[in-house]
VOLO-113869 format. One record per residue: residue number from 1; residue in three letters; x, y, z of N, C-alpha, C in turn. Coordinates in steps of 0.2 Angstrom, whole numbers, plus 5000, padded with zeros to 4 digits. Example, Ala and Ser with C-alpha at 12.3 -4.5 7.8 and 13.67 -1.06 7.14 Angstrom:
BEGIN
{k 1; r ALA; n_east 5066; n_north 4972; n_up 5039; ca_east 5062; ca_north 4978; ca_up 5039; c_east 5066; c_north 4984; c_up 5039};
{k 2; r SER; n_east 5064; n_north 4989; n_up 5035; ca_east 5068; ca_north 4995; ca_up 5036; c_east 5064; c_north 5000; c_up 5039};
***
This chain:
BEGIN
{k 1; r UNK; n_east 5303; n_north 5461; n_up 5516; ca_east 5304; ca_north 5467; ca_up 5512; c_east 5305; c_north 5473; c_up 5516};
{k 2; r UNK; n_east 5302; n_north 5474; n_up 5522; ca_east 5303; ca_north 5479; ca_up 5526; c_east 5310; c_north 5480; c_up 5529};
{k 3; r UNK; n_east 5313; n_north 5474; n_up 5530; ca_east 5320; ca_north 5474; ca_up 5533; c_east 5324; c_north 5477; c_up 5528};
{k 4; r UNK; n_east 5323; n_north 5475; n_up 5522; ca_east 5328; ca_north 5477; ca_up 5516; c_east 5327; c_north 5485; c_up 5515};
{k 5; r UNK; n_east 5321; n_north 5488; n_up 5516; ca_east 5320; ca_north 5495; ca_up 5515; c_east 5324; c_north 5498; c_up 5521};
{k 6; r UNK; n_east 5323; n_north 5495; n_up 5527; ca_east 5326; ca_north 5498; ca_up 5533; c_east 5334; c_north 5498; c_up 5532};
{k 7; r UNK; n_east 5337; n_north 5493; n_up 5530; ca_east 5344; ca_north 5492; ca_up 5529; c_east 5346; c_north 5497; c_up 5523};
{k 8; r UNK; n_east 5342; n_north 5498; n_up 5518; ca_east 5344; ca_north 5502; ca_up 5513; c_east 5344; c_north 5510; c_up 5515};
{k 9; r UNK; n_east 5339; n_north 5511; n_up 5519; ca_east 5338; ca_north 5518; ca_up 5522; c_east 5344; c_north 5519; c_up 5527};
{k 10; r UNK; n_east 5346; n_north 5515; n_up 5531; ca_east 5352; ca_north 5515; ca_up 5535; c_east 5358; c_north 5516; c_up 5531};
{k 11; r UNK; n_east 5359; n_north 5512; n_up 5526; ca_east 5365; ca_north 5513; ca_up 5522; c_east 5366; c_north 5520; c_up 5518};
{k 12; r UNK; n_east 5360; n_north 5522; n_up 5516; ca_east 5360; ca_north 5529; ca_up 5512; c_east 5362; c_north 5534; c_up 5518};
{k 13; r UNK; n_east 5359; n_north 5533; n_up 5524; ca_east 5360; ca_north 5538; ca_up 5529; c_east 5368; c_north 5538; c_up 5531};
{k 14; r UNK; n_east 5371; n_north 5532; n_up 5531; ca_east 5378; ca_north 5532; ca_up 5533; c_east 5382; c_north 5535; c_up 5527};
{k 15; r UNK; n_east 5380; n_north 5533; n_up 5521; ca_east 5384; ca_north 5536; ca_up 5515; c_east 5384; c_north 5544; c_up 5515};
{k 16; r UNK; n_east 5378; n_north 5547; n_up 5517; ca_east 5377; ca_north 5554; ca_up 5517; c_east 5382; c_north 5557; c_up 5523};
{k 17; r UNK; n_east 5382; n_north 5553; n_up 5528; ca_east 5386; ca_north 5556; ca_up 5534; c_east 5394; c_north 5555; c_up 5532};
{k 18; r UNK; n_east 5395; n_north 5550; n_up 5529; ca_east 5402; ca_north 5549; ca_up 5526; c_east 5404; c_north 5555; c_up 5521};
{k 19; r UNK; n_east 5400; n_north 5556; n_up 5517; ca_east 5401; ca_north 5561; ca_up 5512; c_east 5402; c_north 5568; c_up 5515};
{k 20; r UNK; n_east 5399; n_north 5570; n_up 5521; ca_east 5399; ca_north 5576; ca_up 5524; c_east 5405; c_north 5577; c_up 5529};
{k 21; r UNK; n_east 5408; n_north 5571; n_up 5531; ca_east 5414; ca_north 5571; ca_up 5535; c_east 5420; c_north 5574; c_up 5532};
{k 22; r UNK; n_east 5423; n_north 5579; n_up 5535; ca_east 5429; ca_north 5582; ca_up 5533; c_east 5435; c_north 5581; c_up 5536};
{k 23; r UNK; n_east 5435; n_north 5576; n_up 5541; ca_east 5441; ca_north 5575; ca_up 5545; c_east 5447; c_north 5572; c_up 5541};
{k 24; r UNK; n_east 5445; n_north 5567; n_up 5536; ca_east 5450; ca_north 5565; ca_up 5532; c_east 5454; c_north 5570; c_up 5528};
{k 25; r UNK; n_east 5450; n_north 5575; n_up 5526; ca_east 5452; ca_north 5580; ca_up 5521; c_east 5458; c_north 5584; c_up 5525};
{k 26; r UNK; n_east 5457; n_north 5585; n_up 5531; ca_east 5462; ca_north 5589; ca_up 5535; c_east 5469; c_north 5585; c_up 5535};
{k 27; r UNK; n_east 5468; n_north 5578; n_up 5536; ca_east 5474; ca_north 5574; ca_up 5537; c_east 5478; c_north 5574; c_up 5530};
{k 28; r UNK; n_east 5474; n_north 5574; n_up 5525; ca_east 5477; ca_north 5574; ca_up 5518; c_east 5481; c_north 5580; c_up 5517};
{k 29; r UNK; n_east 5478; n_north 5586; n_up 5519; ca_east 5481; ca_north 5592; ca_up 5518; c_east 5487; c_north 5593; c_up 5522};
{k 30; r UNK; n_east 5487; n_north 5590; n_up 5528; ca_east 5493; ca_north 5591; ca_up 5532; c_east 5499; c_north 5586; c_up 5529};
{k 31; r UNK; n_east 5497; n_north 5580; n_up 5526; ca_east 5502; ca_north 5576; ca_up 5522; c_east 5505; c_north 5580; c_up 5516};
{k 32; r UNK; n_east 5501; n_north 5583; n_up 5512; ca_east 5503; ca_north 5587; ca_up 5507; c_east 5508; c_north 5592; c_up 5509};
{k 33; r UNK; n_east 5506; n_north 5596; n_up 5514; ca_east 5511; ca_north 5601; ca_up 5517; c_east 5517; c_north 5598; c_up 5519};
{k 34; r UNK; n_east 5517; n_north 5592; n_up 5522; ca_east 5523; ca_north 5589; ca_up 5525; c_east 5528; c_north 5587; c_up 5519};
{k 35; r UNK; n_east 5525; n_north 5584; n_up 5514; ca_east 5529; ca_north 5583; ca_up 5508; c_east 5532; c_north 5589; c_up 5505};
{k 36; r UNK; n_east 5528; n_north 5594; n_up 5504; ca_east 5531; ca_north 5600; ca_up 5502; c_east 5537; c_north 5603; c_up 5506};
{k 37; r UNK; n_east 5536; n_north 5603; n_up 5512; ca_east 5542; ca_north 5605; ca_up 5517; c_east 5548; c_north 5601; c_up 5516};
{k 38; r UNK; n_east 5546; n_north 5594; n_up 5516; ca_east 5552; ca_north 5589; ca_up 5515; c_east 5556; c_north 5591; c_up 5508};
{k 39; r UNK; n_east 5552; n_north 5592; n_up 5503; ca_east 5555; ca_north 5594; ca_up 5496; c_east 5559; c_north 5600; c_up 5497};
{k 40; r UNK; n_east 5557; n_north 5605; n_up 5500; ca_east 5561; ca_north 5611; ca_up 5501; c_east 5567; c_north 5610; c_up 5505};
{k 41; r UNK; n_east 5567; n_north 5606; n_up 5510; ca_east 5573; ca_north 5604; ca_up 5515; c_east 5578; c_north 5600; c_up 5511};
{k 42; r UNK; n_east 5575; n_north 5596; n_up 5507; ca_east 5580; ca_north 5592; ca_up 5502; c_east 5583; c_north 5596; c_up 5497};
{k 43; r UNK; n_east 5579; n_north 5601; n_up 5494; ca_east 5582; ca_north 5606; ca_up 5489; c_east 5587; c_north 5610; c_up 5492};
{k 44; r UNK; n_east 5586; n_north 5612; n_up 5499; ca_east 5591; ca_north 5617; ca_up 5502; c_east 5597; c_north 5613; c_up 5505};
{k 45; r UNK; n_east 5596; n_north 5608; n_up 5508; ca_east 5601; ca_north 5604; ca_up 5511; c_east 5603; c_north 5598; c_up 5508};
{k 46; r UNK; n_east 5602; n_north 5597; n_up 5502; ca_east 5602; ca_north 5591; ca_up 5498; c_east 5610; c_north 5589; c_up 5497};
{k 47; r UNK; n_east 5610; n_north 5583; n_up 5494; ca_east 5617; ca_north 5580; ca_up 5493; c_east 5621; c_north 5585; c_up 5488};
{k 48; r UNK; n_east 5627; n_north 5585; n_up 5489; ca_east 5632; ca_north 5589; ca_up 5485; c_east 5635; c_north 5595; c_up 5488};
{k 49; r UNK; n_east 5638; n_north 5599; n_up 5484; ca_east 5641; ca_north 5605; ca_up 5486; c_east 5636; c_north 5610; c_up 5487};
{k 50; r UNK; n_east 5634; n_north 5612; n_up 5493; ca_east 5629; ca_north 5617; ca_up 5494; c_east 5631; c_north 5623; c_up 5498};
{k 51; r UNK; n_east 5631; n_north 5629; n_up 5495; ca_east 5634; ca_north 5635; ca_up 5498; c_east 5630; c_north 5637; c_up 5505};
{k 52; r UNK; n_east 5624; n_north 5635; n_up 5505; ca_east 5620; ca_north 5637; ca_up 5511; c_east 5623; c_north 5632; c_up 5517};
{k 53; r UNK; n_east 5623; n_north 5626; n_up 5515; ca_east 5626; ca_north 5621; ca_up 5520; c_east 5633; c_north 5623; c_up 5522};
{k 54; r UNK; n_east 5637; n_north 5625; n_up 5518; ca_east 5644; ca_north 5626; ca_up 5520; c_east 5644; c_north 5632; c_up 5524};
{k 55; r UNK; n_east 5640; n_north 5637; n_up 5523; ca_east 5640; ca_north 5643; ca_up 5527; c_east 5637; c_north 5642; c_up 5534};
{k 56; r UNK; n_east 5632; n_north 5637; n_up 5534; ca_east 5630; ca_north 5635; ca_up 5541; c_east 5635; c_north 5631; c_up 5545};
{k 57; r UNK; n_east 5639; n_north 5627; n_up 5541; ca_east 5644; ca_north 5623; ca_up 5545; c_east 5649; c_north 5628; c_up 5547};
{k 58; r UNK; n_east 5651; n_north 5633; n_up 5543; ca_east 5656; ca_north 5638; ca_up 5545; c_east 5654; c_north 5642; c_up 5551};
{k 59; r UNK; n_east 5648; n_north 5644; n_up 5551; ca_east 5645; ca_north 5648; ca_up 5557; c_east 5645; c_north 5644; c_up 5563};
{k 60; r UNK; n_east 5643; n_north 5638; n_up 5563; ca_east 5643; ca_north 5633; ca_up 5569; c_east 5650; c_north 5632; c_up 5571};
{k 61; r UNK; n_east 5654; n_north 5631; n_up 5567; ca_east 5661; ca_north 5630; ca_up 5569; c_east 5664; c_north 5636; c_up 5572};
{k 62; r UNK; n_east 5663; n_north 5642; n_up 5569; ca_east 5665; ca_north 5648; ca_up 5572; c_east 5662; c_north 5649; c_up 5579};
{k 63; r UNK; n_east 5656; n_north 5648; n_up 5580; ca_east 5653; ca_north 5649; ca_up 5587; c_east 5656; c_north 5644; c_up 5592};
{k 64; r UNK; n_east 5657; n_north 5638; n_up 5589; ca_east 5660; ca_north 5633; ca_up 5594; c_east 5667; c_north 5635; c_up 5596};
{k 65; r UNK; n_east 5671; n_north 5637; n_up 5591; ca_east 5678; ca_north 5640; ca_up 5593; c_east 5677; c_north 5645; c_up 5598};
{k 66; r UNK; n_east 5673; n_north 5650; n_up 5597; ca_east 5672; ca_north 5656; ca_up 5602; c_east 5670; c_north 5653; c_up 5609};
{k 67; r UNK; n_east 5666; n_north 5648; n_up 5609; ca_east 5664; ca_north 5646; ca_up 5615; c_east 5670; c_north 5642; c_up 5619};
{k 68; r UNK; n_east 5673; n_north 5638; n_up 5615; ca_east 5679; ca_north 5635; ca_up 5618; c_east 5685; c_north 5640; c_up 5620};
{k 69; r UNK; n_east 5686; n_north 5645; n_up 5616; ca_east 5691; ca_north 5650; ca_up 5618; c_east 5689; c_north 5654; c_up 5624};
{k 70; r UNK; n_east 5682; n_north 5656; n_up 5625; ca_east 5680; ca_north 5659; ca_up 5631; c_east 5680; c_north 5655; c_up 5637};
{k 71; r UNK; n_east 5678; n_north 5648; n_up 5636; ca_east 5678; ca_north 5644; ca_up 5642; c_east 5685; c_north 5642; c_up 5645};
{k 72; r UNK; n_east 5690; n_north 5643; n_up 5641; ca_east 5697; ca_north 5640; ca_up 5643; c_east 5699; c_north 5646; c_up 5648};
{k 73; r UNK; n_east 5701; n_north 5643; n_up 5654; ca_east 5704; ca_north 5648; ca_up 5659; c_east 5711; c_north 5651; c_up 5658};
***
């Protein structure tokens, strides 16, 4: 019977320590933030005709053209 009491006490102690541990909570919070960021990126740069995507592509194309023009001797 003594061994059962000792095991029960140890189990309850481990359960209390697990309940107080906050490390997993932080990982879950980061995962939720990552999903939110991914949703925003998909909403902004998603599939289809997107004005922001077109503006960025035009700006990159203009910069590339300017670099090519300036580097040509």
